[in-house]
TORMAR-537549 format. One record per residue (C-alpha): x, y, z negated. Coordinates in steps of 0.02 Angstrom, whole numbers, plus 50000, padded with zeros to 5 digits. Each point is the difference from the previous one (the first is absolute). Layout:
N
REC      xx      yy      zz
REC       X       Y       Z
...
//
This chain:
354
REC      xx      yy      zz
REC   48172   49695   50822
REC   50067   50062   49819
REC   50108   49845   49988
REC   50082   50022   50169
REC   50032   50179   49971
REC   50077   49975   49844
REC   50111   49869   50064
REC   50048   50111   50144
REC   50045   50152   49899
REC   50086   49887   49881
REC   50106   49918   50133
REC   50038   50166   50081
REC   50074   50079   49833
REC   50094   49838   49952
REC   50074   50001   50173
REC   50056   50189   49982
REC   50063   49956   49825
REC   50098   49855   50040
REC   50096   50086   50136
REC   50031   50148   49876
REC   50049   49877   49864
REC   50113   49901   50117
REC   50074   50163   50062
REC   50037   50076   49832
REC   50062   49835   49912
REC   50118   49956   50156
REC   50100   50156   49940
REC   49983   49987   49817
REC   50114   49907   49887
REC   49939   49830   49912
REC   50078   50062   49839
REC   50093   50155   49955
REC   50109   50022   49848
REC   50038   50167   49939
REC   50158   49992   49881
REC   50034   50117   49850
REC   50162   50110   50021
REC   50156   49942   49937
REC   49973   49818   50054
REC   50116   49905   50101
REC   49919   49968   50181
REC   50113   49843   50043
REC   49944   49913   49831
REC   49820   50043   50028
REC   49999   49932   50177
REC   50095   49832   49944
REC   49868   49984   49847
REC   49842   50040   50108
REC   50064   49884   50146
REC   50006   49846   49875
REC   49814   50020   49957
REC   49899   49874   50083
REC   49919   50038   50144
REC   50093   50150   50056
REC   50068   49968   50186
REC   50106   50152   50000
REC   50051   50161   49901
REC   50053   50163   50091
REC   50048   50175   49902
REC   49921   50148   50102
REC   49973   50184   49978
REC   49878   50100   50076
REC   50001   50194   50013
REC   49927   50142   50124
REC   50101   50088   50131
REC   50019   50047   50195
REC   50058   49907   50153
REC   50073   50134   50113
REC   50055   49955   50188
REC   50043   50138   50123
REC   49913   50146   49922
REC   49842   49894   49955
REC   49960   49968   49818
REC   49866   49872   49920
REC   49953   49982   49807
REC   50040   49815   49971
REC   50000   49869   49842
REC   50182   49944   49988
REC   50009   49820   49922
REC   50168   49940   49947
REC   50024   49805   50005
REC   50142   49883   49967
REC   50044   49852   50131
REC   49884   49964   50146
REC   49852   50117   50036
REC   49843   49937   49887
REC   49842   49932   50059
REC   49906   50157   49972
REC   50076   50069   50165
REC   49931   49867   50112
REC   50041   49954   50188
REC   50179   50074   49985
REC   50104   49908   50144
REC   50160   50026   49894
REC   50002   49993   49809
REC   50176   50037   49961
REC   50045   50138   49876
REC   49977   50179   50091
REC   49878   50132   50036
REC   49821   49962   50067
REC   49861   50094   50051
REC   49822   49954   50068
REC   49951   49959   50163
REC   49898   50143   50009
REC   50115   50129   49956
REC   50138   49928   50122
REC   49875   49990   50144
REC   49950   50186   49957
REC   50172   50063   49988
REC   50073   49889   50135
REC   50134   49938   49897
REC   50090   49840   50012
REC   50116   49881   49897
REC   50181   50089   50002
REC   49954   50168   50006
REC   50052   50108   49845
REC   49866   50072   49887
REC   50001   50108   49856
REC   49927   49968   49840
REC   49964   50156   49873
REC   49959   49965   49820
REC   49851   50117   49906
REC   50122   50008   49864
REC   50143   50128   50011
REC   50176   49998   49931
REC   50038   50147   49887
REC   50157   50082   50041
REC   50098   50155   49948
REC   49934   50098   50148
REC   49821   49925   49976
REC   49884   49860   50043
REC   50070   49893   50156
REC   49902   49860   50085
REC   50049   49819   50002
REC   50022   49936   50160
REC   50047   49846   50091
REC   50043   49952   50185
REC   49962   49829   50038
REC   49984   49877   50157
REC   49835   49946   50030
REC   49992   49812   49973
REC   49830   49957   50048
REC   49820   50018   49983
REC   49848   49921   49912
REC   49812   49989   50029
REC   49910   50134   49906
REC   49821   49974   49933
REC   49848   50056   50081
REC   49947   50075   49833
REC   50157   50084   49948
REC   50002   50191   50018
REC   50166   50041   49938
REC   50162   49938   50095
REC   50116   49881   49912
REC   50193   49975   50038
REC   50111   49872   49914
REC   50179   50024   49958
REC   50137   49893   49896
REC   49993   50040   49831
REC   50156   50081   49983
REC   49948   50133   50117
REC   49843   50027   49900
REC   50086   50024   49841
REC   50113   50126   50081
REC   49841   50094   50057
REC   49911   49987   49849
REC   50101   49938   49862
REC   49986   49838   49895
REC   49805   50038   49970
REC   49883   49875   49929
REC   50078   49829   50000
REC   49880   49891   50098
REC   49996   49818   50056
REC   49909   49930   50138
REC   49946   49816   49974
REC   49926   49894   50129
REC   49894   49845   49938
REC   49940   49849   50114
REC   49838   50081   50026
REC   49876   50144   49921
REC   49905   49877   49911
REC   50143   49943   49889
REC   50062   50184   49979
REC   49910   50038   49845
REC   50056   49851   49903
REC   50178   50041   50052
REC   49976   50176   49949
REC   49960   49930   49831
REC   50145   49885   49996
REC   50124   50123   50042
REC   49921   50147   49873
REC   50035   49844   49855
REC   50203   50009   50047
REC   50024   50188   50025
REC   50024   50146   49866
REC   49823   50073   49925
REC   50028   50154   50095
REC   50017   49930   50168
REC   49838   50015   50106
REC   49940   49852   50098
REC   49860   50020   50130
REC   49934   49879   50124
REC   49916   50042   50167
REC   49836   50009   49925
REC   50057   50138   49859
REC   50083   50098   50143
REC   49842   50012   50096
REC   49880   49997   49848
REC   49899   50160   50067
REC   49986   49935   50171
REC   49933   49829   49943
REC   49868   50085   49882
REC   49945   50116   50143
REC   49980   49853   50118
REC   49901   49893   49867
REC   49886   50160   49959
REC   49968   50030   50184
REC   49947   49817   50032
REC   49900   50011   49851
REC   49910   50165   50044
REC   49976   49938   50176
REC   49921   49830   49937
REC   49882   50093   49894
REC   49934   50128   50125
REC   49973   49869   50135
REC   49920   49877   49868
REC   49862   50131   49993
REC   49943   49929   50171
REC   49966   49840   49912
REC   49921   50073   49854
REC   49868   50080   50117
REC   49968   49835   50087
REC   49983   49914   49837
REC   49875   50118   49939
REC   49909   49971   50168
REC   49986   49811   49956
REC   49904   50058   49851
REC   49884   50081   50109
REC   49970   49868   50123
REC   49979   49879   49865
REC   49871   50113   49916
REC   49905   50025   50166
REC   49988   49802   50019
REC   49931   49982   49827
REC   49867   50138   50039
REC   49945   49906   50162
REC   50019   49825   49902
REC   49915   50030   49839
REC   49838   49891   50039
REC   50118   49861   50047
REC   50103   50007   49850
REC   49845   50017   49887
REC   49945   49835   50092
REC   50155   49912   49969
REC   49992   50063   49810
REC   49827   49924   49983
REC   50053   49844   50070
REC   50129   49981   49869
REC   50167   50081   50076
REC   50089   50062   49850
REC   50070   50184   49994
REC   50179   49927   50012
REC   49957   49915   50169
REC   49926   50178   50071
REC   50160   50081   49942
REC   50105   49875   50093
REC   49896   50018   50154
REC   50073   50193   50005
REC   50179   49959   49945
REC   50007   49874   50141
REC   49923   50117   50118
REC   50133   50143   49939
REC   50148   49868   50013
REC   49942   49970   50178
REC   50015   50178   50037
REC   50162   50020   49912
REC   50078   49839   50083
REC   49946   50046   50167
REC   50041   50191   49999
REC   50167   49972   49915
REC   50051   49861   50108
REC   49963   50088   50162
REC   50079   50163   49927
REC   50155   49905   49958
REC   50021   49919   50170
REC   49953   50165   50088
REC   50129   50099   49892
REC   50159   49869   50017
REC   49972   49989   50180
REC   49979   50175   50030
REC   50163   50042   49903
REC   50103   49859   50091
REC   49938   50060   50168
REC   50032   50190   49952
REC   50178   49953   49927
REC   50050   49866   50145
REC   49960   50115   50146
REC   50037   50170   49910
REC   49846   50076   50056
REC   50004   50156   49867
REC   50131   50097   50062
REC   50083   50147   49899
REC   50119   50131   50065
REC   50177   49967   49963
REC   50048   50169   49974
REC   49891   50029   49858
REC   49989   49822   49900
REC   50136   49874   49973
REC   49909   49871   50109
REC   49942   50005   50172
REC   49837   49896   49958
REC   49890   49965   49850
REC   50070   49823   49929
REC   49866   49885   49913
REC   50048   49856   49878
REC   49881   49899   49935
REC   50037   49896   49826
REC   49901   49857   49945
REC   49997   50062   49824
REC   49926   50158   50053
REC   49873   49916   50094
REC   49945   49891   49861
REC   49999   50151   49877
REC   49874   50094   50127
REC   49892   49834   50002
REC   49992   49975   49828
REC   49964   50177   49962
REC   49863   50001   50133
REC   49919   49835   49944
REC   50001   50044   49812
REC   49919   50178   50042
REC   49888   49922   50122
REC   49936   49855   49882
REC   49976   50129   49857
REC   49888   50097   50103
REC   49894   49828   50049
REC   49987   49967   49821
REC   49912   50161   49974
REC   49876   49952   50121
REC   49990   49822   49952
REC   49968   50036   49820
REC   49852   50117   50048
REC   49942   49844   50102
REC   50014   49886   49845
REC   49902   50127   49888
REC   49837   50001   50122
REC   49851   49922   49919
REC   49903   49884   50113
REC   49822   50059   49953
REC   50044   50172   50038
REC   50078   49958   50160
REC   49857   49920   50057
REC   49883   50133   49964
REC   50103   50116   50104
//
């Protein structure tokens, strides 16, 4: 039962973390390069584009502002891009340069492509009559799918519009690699060809705090639920000790007939191993099958207006199951050795007298 509980809890947490990780990484650049001021943007794009493993390079700019339509205003993060709409804005029907908002905002406001929207920068322009807002009026080109974990709205505009709203700001490059596994190696090669003042960060660096919290959460969960197996292992010692108390005369007789202490210890080690093998095997089968059924048929539902999922996902990873089995076997066999060592120290004469 302890093994089954640990597999189920680990599968549930892994399922949640896998969905969250996929949501975040789908909207995170593979590699982001922040260039020092005064560098030539076109030269840097050409240099980075020649690095092995780089699929595409796009300059981009980020800032804060408001999106305004028919008297409604919404604070948004404004991302300026060059060329086609980046992959970090998924499921867009049209990726030509223009203004893009999320499907969520498009539905809530009832706006369609072709309508005019106003973009207001949070950075005003200083004039002789005082600060004046920086405002652009643009046609909506399309929409993209917002992440289920995104709290803030994002919009995408051409880089020239972003520059007119915020100024040049920090010059950044969005670098796409073949996959996330190669991104860190590509980031190191990019850093080697850029000026020392340039900052190169992979997707792992950009989400370092989140990834650390996910690892910490899983580690604490594993330790907490593993206490069930610790209690069960302590019960194994009690069971073996109880068997020894009932079988002292038989053990003394075996010792008198010539059985060595190693043989007596081996008896209880085999008994402990039998308990571990049967219990861990049944627990593994129970946990894996239960996790598959719960995930396949979505039996544990969640309120969609509270969580970003409508059900509890379960994801069983073989390496986690092997880790659970290894820890269980090691702990329980260690407890069995304690009882076996006591059996090996029993003296036949004293056992027969009792």
